[in-house]
N, C-alpha and C positions, 0 to 999 in steps of 0.2 A: 385337408390342404392338398393343393396341386403343386407339382414340381415341373419346371421347364428346363430345357436345354436346347442347343442349336446344332444344326447339321448344315454343312456347306455342300450343296448339290451343284451339278453342272449348270443348273438353270436358276440358281439363286438360293439365298439363305432360307432354311426351313426351321420353324419353331416346333418342337415336340413337347407335348404335355402329358403328364402321367399322374395318377393318384397314388403312385409308388408301386402298384401291383400291375396295372394295365395302362395302355395308351388311351388317353381321352381326347387328344387333339394332335393334329399335324397340319401346319399351315405354311404356305409361302409368305414371305414378307409382303405386306400390302394386299393380301388376299381379302376378299369380301368375307365378312363374318369372322374375321381374325380373332381368335381367342374367345369366341362368344360363349363357350361352354365352361370356361375356367371359373373356379372359385375366385372371389375377390382377394383371398389370401393365398398367394403362391410365391414360391421362391425358386431361384435358379439352383439346380443340382444336376451335376453331370455324371455321377458315378452309380446311379441306380442300375441294377441288372436289366430291367426292362429297357432302359435307354441303350445299353450295349446290344441287346437283341435287335432293337429297331435300327441302330446304326449298321449292324451287320446286314439286316434285310435291305436297307437302302443301298448299301455298297453293292450287294448282289444285283439289285434292280437296276441301278444306274450303270452297272457294267454291261447292261444289255441282256441280262439273263433273268429267267423267272425264278424267284426265290422258292425253295422247296420247304419252307417253314413259314409260319405266321406268328407275329407277335400277338400277345394277348391284348384284346381291345375291350373297351367299355364305352358303348354308344350312349351318349347323352343327348336325348332328343325326345320328341313326342312319339307315341305309339306308331303313328303313320310314318314318320321319318325313319324310325328303326326298321319298319317293314320294308321301306324302299331301300335303305342301306344294306339290309340283308340280301336283297335281290342283287345289288351291285356286287356284293362279295361272291356271287355265283357266276359273274361274267368271267369267262376264262381269259387268261393272259393272251394277248394277241387278237382278241375279238372285240366287237362293239355291238351294241343294241340301241334301239331308239327309245326315246321317252315314251312313245306310244305303245311299244311292245311291253315295256315295264308296266304301264297303266293297265293294259289288257291282262297281264299276268296277275296283277293285284285286284282285278275287277274294279278298277277305279275309272270313272268316266273322264277324268281330266289328265291329259298328258302334262298340262301346265302345273297341276298340283304335284305331280311326280317331279317335274323340273324344279319346283320350289324346294322340295325335299332334297333332291340331288344337290342343288346349289348350297344347301346348308350343311352338307356332309362335313363334320369337323375333323375327319381323319383322312385327308386327301392321300392319294396314291395307294395306300394300303387298302382302304375302301375305294375301289377304282372308279370314281365318278367321271374320270376323264374318258372312260370307255362308253359313255352314253352320248349319242349323237341325235340330231334332228331327223325329220323325215327325209328319206332318200339319201341318207348319209351326210347331210349337211352338218358342218361343224358349227355348233351353237353352244353358248353358255359354258363358262367354266369360271368358278370363283377366283381361281388363281390367274386368270387371263387366257384368252384363246391361243396366244403364242405358246404358252406352257402346255396347254392341252395338245396342240399340234405336235410339239416336241415329244411329249410322252407317248403319243400314238405312233409317231415315227420310230421312237426307241423300241417299241414293241413290234415294229415292222408290220403294222396292221392298218395303216391309213387307207390302203387300197383294198383291204379285205372287209369292206363294209357289209357285215352280215346282219342285216336288219329284217 
């Protein structure tokens, strides 16, 4: 069974999902692939310790600081998707990389395939898919919407630091 709760962020309501031990999902309302990894049987529950950890992480993050801890996550996806999401976890706060760079790192011929996996990331922000940009730093694709991606990049003060 999965459990869900909600967080009010400066850029909209966020749904957080857990298997009671780890985070399995974090989505903005109306995000593409919203709740795609959840069991059909889930219930609202706000007092799980993992939710308190995620709320603390999000509070630090949305205050404009880099959290110095990470909530436990459980990536639900294909082997390729999990490989891509692990690369996303290695992108430092305040930096960005291109889809093509990730494709080369994974010995994948297709930046589009990487883009598809990035777009299906079920744990937004914590697995920082917003730090992936197109060729020459072009702001492309974000399941939560480009306006949110731009806002998150500006929060990290890195939109001008396109390190690709």
